[in-house]
N, CA, C and O atoms as CSV, one atom per row, in Angstrom:
chain,resi,resn,atom,element,x,y,z
A,1,LYS,N,N,17.096,8.513,1.290
A,1,LYS,CA,C,16.282,7.501,2.386
A,1,LYS,C,C,14.637,6.967,1.932
A,1,LYS,O,O,14.252,5.904,2.420
A,2,GLY,N,N,13.823,7.641,1.114
A,2,GLY,CA,C,12.541,7.294,0.801
A,2,GLY,C,C,12.634,6.450,-0.194
A,2,GLY,O,O,11.723,5.629,-0.299
A,3,ARG,N,N,13.768,6.423,-1.200
A,3,ARG,CA,C,14.257,4.962,-2.047
A,3,ARG,C,C,14.812,3.649,-1.364
A,3,ARG,O,O,14.948,2.581,-1.962
A,4,ALA,N,N,15.092,3.848,-0.141
A,4,ALA,CA,C,15.168,2.894,0.807
A,4,ALA,C,C,13.458,2.129,1.474
A,4,ALA,O,O,13.128,0.948,1.579
A,5,ILE,N,N,13.011,2.882,1.671
A,5,ILE,CA,C,11.882,2.752,2.432
A,5,ILE,C,C,10.995,2.163,1.071
A,5,ILE,O,O,10.458,1.093,1.353
A,6,ILE,N,N,10.747,2.576,-0.203
A,6,ILE,CA,C,9.930,1.883,-1.311
A,6,ILE,C,C,10.356,0.558,-0.959
A,6,ILE,O,O,9.729,-0.252,-0.277
A,7,LYS,N,N,11.770,0.379,-1.626
A,7,LYS,CA,C,12.219,-0.909,-1.814
A,7,LYS,C,C,12.120,-1.957,-0.958
A,7,LYS,O,O,12.348,-3.120,-1.291
A,8,LYS,N,N,11.726,-1.534,0.350
A,8,LYS,CA,C,11.952,-2.316,1.899
A,8,LYS,C,C,9.997,-2.588,1.693
A,8,LYS,O,O,9.536,-3.726,1.792
A,9,MET,N,N,9.340,-1.706,1.491
A,9,MET,CA,C,7.941,-1.913,1.351
A,9,MET,C,C,7.559,-2.953,0.117
A,9,MET,O,O,7.089,-4.075,0.306
A,10,TYR,N,N,7.845,-2.381,-1.172
A,10,TYR,CA,C,7.568,-3.349,-2.437
A,10,TYR,C,C,8.206,-5.119,-2.050
A,10,TYR,O,O,7.410,-6.050,-2.171
A,11,ASP,N,N,9.244,-5.315,-1.731
A,11,ASP,CA,C,9.750,-6.437,-1.014
A,11,ASP,C,C,8.804,-7.051,-0.076
A,11,ASP,O,O,8.215,-8.120,-0.239
A,12,LEU,N,N,8.687,-5.876,1.397
A,12,LEU,CA,C,7.456,-6.582,2.302
A,12,LEU,C,C,6.372,-7.192,0.889
A,12,LEU,O,O,6.259,-8.334,0.445
A,13,VAL,N,N,5.765,-6.035,0.510
A,13,VAL,CA,C,4.254,-6.738,-0.534
A,13,VAL,C,C,4.179,-7.884,-1.321
A,13,VAL,O,O,3.220,-8.642,-1.463
A,14,THR,N,N,5.916,-7.961,-2.098
A,14,THR,CA,C,5.587,-8.715,-3.166
A,14,THR,C,C,6.417,-9.994,-2.464
A,14,THR,O,O,5.819,-11.066,-2.551
A,15,LYS,N,N,7.362,-10.017,-1.967
A,15,LYS,CA,C,8.010,-11.347,-1.596
A,15,LYS,C,C,7.630,-11.864,-0.083
A,15,LYS,O,O,7.669,-13.062,0.199
A,16,GLN,N,N,7.214,-10.736,0.972
A,16,GLN,CA,C,6.883,-11.613,2.017
A,16,GLN,C,C,5.470,-11.988,2.179
A,16,GLN,O,O,5.295,-13.101,2.674
A,17,LEU,N,N,4.182,-11.150,1.801
A,17,LEU,CA,C,2.450,-11.121,1.550
A,17,LEU,C,C,2.596,-11.818,0.488
A,17,LEU,O,O,1.813,-12.768,0.474
A,18,LYS,N,N,3.407,-11.742,-0.599
A,18,LYS,CA,C,2.985,-12.519,-1.525
A,18,LYS,C,C,2.106,-11.928,-2.718
A,18,LYS,O,O,1.575,-12.525,-3.654
A,19,PHE,N,N,2.117,-10.451,-2.370
A,19,PHE,CA,C,0.571,-9.931,-3.416
A,19,PHE,C,C,1.018,-9.424,-4.461
A,19,PHE,O,O,2.049,-8.758,-4.558
A,20,LYS,N,N,-0.042,-9.825,-5.654
A,20,LYS,CA,C,0.404,-10.363,-7.187
A,20,LYS,C,C,-0.173,-8.823,-7.718
A,20,LYS,O,O,0.291,-8.434,-8.790
A,21,THR,N,N,-1.212,-7.889,-6.981
A,21,THR,CA,C,-1.593,-6.683,-7.754
A,21,THR,C,C,-1.188,-5.471,-7.699
A,21,THR,O,O,-1.850,-4.488,-8.031
A,22,VAL,N,N,0.330,-5.481,-7.120
A,22,VAL,CA,C,0.535,-3.860,-6.491
A,22,VAL,C,C,0.982,-3.529,-7.693
A,22,VAL,O,O,1.839,-4.205,-8.263
A,23,GLU,N,N,0.186,-1.919,-8.465
A,23,GLU,CA,C,0.532,-1.672,-9.326
A,23,GLU,C,C,1.697,-0.795,-9.455
A,23,GLU,O,O,2.523,-0.744,-10.366
A,24,ASP,N,N,1.600,-0.030,-8.246
A,24,ASP,CA,C,2.755,1.391,-8.144
A,24,ASP,C,C,2.867,1.150,-6.162
A,24,ASP,O,O,2.006,0.701,-5.406
A,25,ILE,N,N,4.064,1.582,-5.893
A,25,ILE,CA,C,4.603,2.511,-4.621
A,25,ILE,C,C,4.844,3.591,-4.881
A,25,ILE,O,O,5.585,3.652,-5.863
A,26,GLN,N,N,4.512,4.767,-4.373
A,26,GLN,CA,C,5.023,6.203,-4.252
A,26,GLN,C,C,4.897,6.644,-2.889
A,26,GLN,O,O,3.972,6.460,-2.098
A,27,PRO,N,N,6.233,7.400,-2.719
A,27,PRO,CA,C,6.238,8.203,-1.790
A,27,PRO,C,C,5.362,9.073,-1.319
A,27,PRO,O,O,4.850,9.648,-2.279
A,28,LEU,N,N,4.834,9.546,-0.070
A,28,LEU,CA,C,3.848,10.608,-0.026
A,28,LEU,C,C,4.516,12.002,0.793
A,28,LEU,O,O,5.425,11.873,1.614
A,29,LYS,N,N,3.844,13.504,0.387
A,29,LYS,CA,C,4.742,14.577,0.815
A,29,LYS,C,C,4.576,14.469,1.961
A,29,LYS,O,O,5.168,15.326,2.616
A,30,ASP,N,N,3.753,13.451,2.763
A,30,ASP,CA,C,3.735,13.634,4.483
A,30,ASP,C,C,4.964,12.654,5.048
A,30,ASP,O,O,5.275,12.672,6.239
A,31,GLY,N,N,5.528,11.928,4.222
A,31,GLY,CA,C,6.725,10.916,4.547
A,31,GLY,C,C,5.943,9.529,4.494
A,31,GLY,O,O,6.542,8.472,4.688
A,32,GLY,N,N,4.659,9.578,4.239
A,32,GLY,CA,C,4.041,8.052,3.794
A,32,GLY,C,C,4.514,7.440,3.155
A,32,GLY,O,O,5.688,7.609,2.826
A,33,VAL,N,N,3.608,6.280,2.642
A,33,VAL,CA,C,4.035,5.603,1.064
A,33,VAL,C,C,2.670,5.258,0.727
A,33,VAL,O,O,1.826,4.927,1.559
A,34,ALA,N,N,2.438,5.365,-0.802
A,34,ALA,CA,C,0.958,4.949,-0.914
A,34,ALA,C,C,1.390,3.413,-2.060
A,34,ALA,O,O,2.319,3.096,-2.803
A,35,PHE,N,N,0.330,2.934,-1.695
A,35,PHE,CA,C,0.620,1.314,-2.479
A,35,PHE,C,C,-0.567,1.526,-3.277
A,35,PHE,O,O,-1.559,2.172,-2.941
A,36,ILE,N,N,-0.361,0.903,-4.396
A,36,ILE,CA,C,-1.552,1.703,-5.350
A,36,ILE,C,C,-2.306,-0.638,-6.166
A,36,ILE,O,O,-1.681,-1.366,-6.938
A,37,PHE,N,N,-3.318,-0.849,-5.670
A,37,PHE,CA,C,-3.339,-2.247,-6.018
A,37,PHE,C,C,-4.597,-2.201,-7.169
A,37,PHE,O,O,-5.524,-1.412,-7.354
A,38,GLY,N,N,-4.269,-3.131,-7.671
A,38,GLY,CA,C,-5.489,-3.416,-8.673
A,38,GLY,C,C,-6.698,-4.633,-8.489
A,38,GLY,O,O,-7.535,-5.121,-9.249
A,39,ASP,N,N,-6.403,-4.794,-7.384
A,39,ASP,CA,C,-7.625,-6.083,-6.812
A,39,ASP,C,C,-8.048,-5.372,-5.435
A,39,ASP,O,O,-7.093,-5.231,-4.672
A,40,LYS,N,N,-9.131,-4.951,-5.013
A,40,LYS,CA,C,-9.822,-4.723,-4.073
A,40,LYS,C,C,-9.590,-5.500,-2.944
A,40,LYS,O,O,-9.528,-4.966,-1.837
A,41,ALA,N,N,-9.434,-6.880,-3.115
A,41,ALA,CA,C,-9.509,-7.894,-1.982
A,41,ALA,C,C,-8.054,-7.779,-1.652
A,41,ALA,O,O,-7.864,-7.573,-0.454
A,42,GLU,N,N,-6.909,-7.861,-2.433
A,42,GLU,CA,C,-5.733,-7.418,-1.996
A,42,GLU,C,C,-5.444,-6.116,-1.283
A,42,GLU,O,O,-4.588,-6.093,-0.399
A,43,ALA,N,N,-6.079,-5.095,-1.604
A,43,ALA,CA,C,-5.878,-3.656,-0.877
A,43,ALA,C,C,-6.105,-3.924,0.591
A,43,ALA,O,O,-5.401,-3.697,1.575
A,44,SER,N,N,-7.762,-4.691,0.392
A,44,SER,CA,C,-8.444,-4.572,2.080
A,44,SER,C,C,-7.588,-5.999,2.617
A,44,SER,O,O,-7.937,-6.454,3.706
A,45,LYS,N,N,-7.000,-6.370,2.218
A,45,LYS,CA,C,-6.266,-7.670,2.897
A,45,LYS,C,C,-4.679,-6.739,3.335
A,45,LYS,O,O,-4.263,-7.274,4.362
A,46,PHE,N,N,-4.034,-5.966,3.051
A,46,PHE,CA,C,-3.161,-4.957,3.000
A,46,PHE,C,C,-3.283,-3.890,4.027
A,46,PHE,O,O,-2.389,-3.346,4.674
A,47,ALA,N,N,-4.940,-3.643,4.054
A,47,ALA,CA,C,-5.325,-2.725,4.427
A,47,ALA,C,C,-5.089,-3.162,6.462
A,47,ALA,O,O,-4.597,-2.528,7.395
A,48,ALA,N,N,-5.620,-4.275,6.368
A,48,ALA,CA,C,-5.725,-4.940,7.662
A,48,ALA,C,C,-4.478,-5.286,8.267
A,48,ALA,O,O,-4.417,-5.465,9.484
A,49,TYR,N,N,-3.235,-5.423,7.347
A,49,TYR,CA,C,-2.156,-6.043,7.757
A,49,TYR,C,C,-1.483,-4.297,8.416
A,49,TYR,O,O,-1.016,-4.282,9.555
A,50,LEU,N,N,-1.507,-3.267,7.768
A,50,LEU,CA,C,-1.138,-2.494,8.233
A,50,LEU,C,C,-1.734,-1.994,9.606
A,50,LEU,O,O,-0.944,-1.590,10.459
A,51,LYS,N,N,-3.179,-2.000,9.876
A,51,LYS,CA,C,-4.050,-1.890,10.633
A,51,LYS,C,C,-3.373,-2.346,11.879
A,51,LYS,O,O,-3.108,-1.562,12.790
A,52,LYS,N,N,-3.045,-3.835,11.919
A,52,LYS,CA,C,-2.751,-4.491,13.030
A,52,LYS,C,C,-1.270,-4.026,13.371
A,52,LYS,O,O,-0.878,-4.485,14.444
A,53,ALA,N,N,-0.593,-3.428,12.875
A,53,ALA,CA,C,0.725,-3.213,13.066
A,53,ALA,C,C,0.745,-1.648,13.382
A,53,ALA,O,O,1.808,-1.260,13.865
A,54,GLY,N,N,-0.113,-0.811,13.220
A,54,GLY,CA,C,-0.675,0.024,14.271
A,54,GLY,C,C,-0.285,1.059,12.786
A,54,GLY,O,O,-0.338,2.204,13.234
A,55,ALA,N,N,0.001,1.136,11.562
A,55,ALA,CA,C,0.553,2.223,10.373
A,55,ALA,C,C,-0.396,2.104,9.796
A,55,ALA,O,O,-0.041,2.402,8.655
A,56,LEU,N,N,-1.506,1.846,9.752
A,56,LEU,CA,C,-2.412,2.043,8.529
A,56,LEU,C,C,-2.903,3.685,8.400
A,56,LEU,O,O,-3.247,4.285,9.418
A,57,GLY,N,N,-2.904,4.289,7.191
A,57,GLY,CA,C,-3.038,5.692,6.896
A,57,GLY,C,C,-3.990,5.707,6.647
A,57,GLY,O,O,-4.863,5.860,7.501
A,58,LYS,N,N,-4.326,5.512,5.011
A,58,LYS,CA,C,-6.121,5.811,4.350
A,58,LYS,C,C,-6.340,4.554,3.145
A,58,LYS,O,O,-5.539,3.857,2.522
A,59,VAL,N,N,-7.384,4.622,3.159
A,59,VAL,CA,C,-7.964,3.318,1.791
A,59,VAL,C,C,-8.573,4.071,1.151
A,59,VAL,O,O,-9.423,4.655,1.824
A,60,VAL,N,N,-8.537,4.424,-0.148
A,60,VAL,CA,C,-9.274,5.390,-1.150
A,60,VAL,C,C,-9.227,4.217,-2.489
A,60,VAL,O,O,-8.325,3.497,-2.918
A,61,PRO,N,N,-10.203,4.361,-2.761
A,61,PRO,CA,C,-10.891,3.546,-4.276
A,61,PRO,C,C,-10.486,4.798,-4.709
A,61,PRO,O,O,-10.578,5.849,-4.074
A,62,LEU,N,N,-9.778,4.545,-6.443
A,62,LEU,CA,C,-9.268,5.511,-7.409
A,62,LEU,C,C,-10.354,5.372,-8.641
A,62,LEU,O,O,-10.562,6.187,-9.541
A,63,ARG,N,N,-10.956,4.152,-8.422
A,63,ARG,CA,C,-11.789,4.334,-9.710
A,63,ARG,C,C,-13.318,4.189,-9.633
A,63,ARG,O,O,-13.640,3.579,-8.613
A,64,ARG,N,N,-14.307,4.542,-10.361
A,64,ARG,CA,C,-15.308,4.485,-10.239
A,64,ARG,C,C,-16.113,3.033,-9.782
A,64,ARG,O,O,-16.989,2.929,-8.923
A,65,ASP,N,N,-15.479,1.866,-10.709
A,65,ASP,CA,C,-15.686,0.842,-11.258
A,65,ASP,C,C,-15.392,0.292,-9.905
A,65,ASP,O,O,-16.282,-0.508,-9.618
A,66,GLY,N,N,-14.245,0.427,-8.678
A,66,GLY,CA,C,-13.576,0.055,-8.030
A,66,GLY,C,C,-12.604,-1.125,-7.771
A,66,GLY,O,O,-12.396,-1.853,-6.800
A,67,LYS,N,N,-12.008,-1.013,-9.220
A,67,LYS,CA,C,-10.831,-1.869,-9.429
A,67,LYS,C,C,-9.532,-1.694,-9.011
A,67,LYS,O,O,-8.804,-2.627,-8.673
A,68,ARG,N,N,-9.098,-0.120,-9.023
A,68,ARG,CA,C,-8.310,-0.036,-8.153
A,68,ARG,C,C,-8.024,0.719,-6.560
A,68,ARG,O,O,-8.918,1.394,-6.050
A,69,THR,N,N,-7.070,0.575,-6.065
A,69,THR,CA,C,-7.672,0.836,-4.557
A,69,THR,C,C,-6.022,1.360,-3.966
A,69,THR,O,O,-4.972,0.801,-4.281
A,70,MET,N,N,-6.149,2.519,-3.081
A,70,MET,CA,C,-4.715,3.206,-3.060
A,70,MET,C,C,-4.697,3.023,-1.264
A,70,MET,O,O,-5.328,3.765,-0.512
A,71,VAL,N,N,-3.813,1.848,-0.806
A,71,VAL,CA,C,-3.809,2.164,0.728
A,71,VAL,C,C,-2.123,2.739,1.272
A,71,VAL,O,O,-0.954,2.435,1.032
A,72,SER,N,N,-2.824,3.673,2.077
A,72,SER,CA,C,-1.118,4.395,2.336
A,72,SER,C,C,-1.144,3.804,3.615
A,72,SER,O,O,-2.117,3.516,4.311
A,73,LEU,N,N,0.368,3.627,3.880
A,73,LEU,CA,C,1.437,4.262,5.037
A,73,LEU,C,C,1.911,5.039,5.981
A,73,LEU,O,O,2.541,6.070,5.747
A,74,LYS,N,N,1.702,4.700,6.868
A,74,LYS,CA,C,1.606,6.301,7.605
A,74,LYS,C,C,3.422,5.618,8.053
A,74,LYS,O,O,3.710,4.454,8.330
A,75,THR,N,N,4.082,6.470,8.002
A,75,THR,CA,C,5.524,6.159,8.507
A,75,THR,C,C,6.286,7.412,10.027
A,75,THR,O,O,7.424,7.604,10.454
A,76,LYS,N,N,5.302,7.812,10.279
A,76,LYS,CA,C,5.690,8.856,11.442
A,76,LYS,C,C,4.708,8.697,12.542
A,76,LYS,O,O,4.796,9.393,13.553
């Protein structure tokens, strides 16, 4: 089930939304999915997309320089 969600989300961000800086997509322990972006602007766009869909989890900067950002999708 987790792998199917990861593949579906990967297709969403790379093929439909055409984001170029997605570095990684990982399942979370609580059943959500974490997306790691290398560009803060794309992370913000994706967070806005998830918020509009009612599925935004958290937005967390991963480095002090602000270049990598994690956006989580809540699936429950």
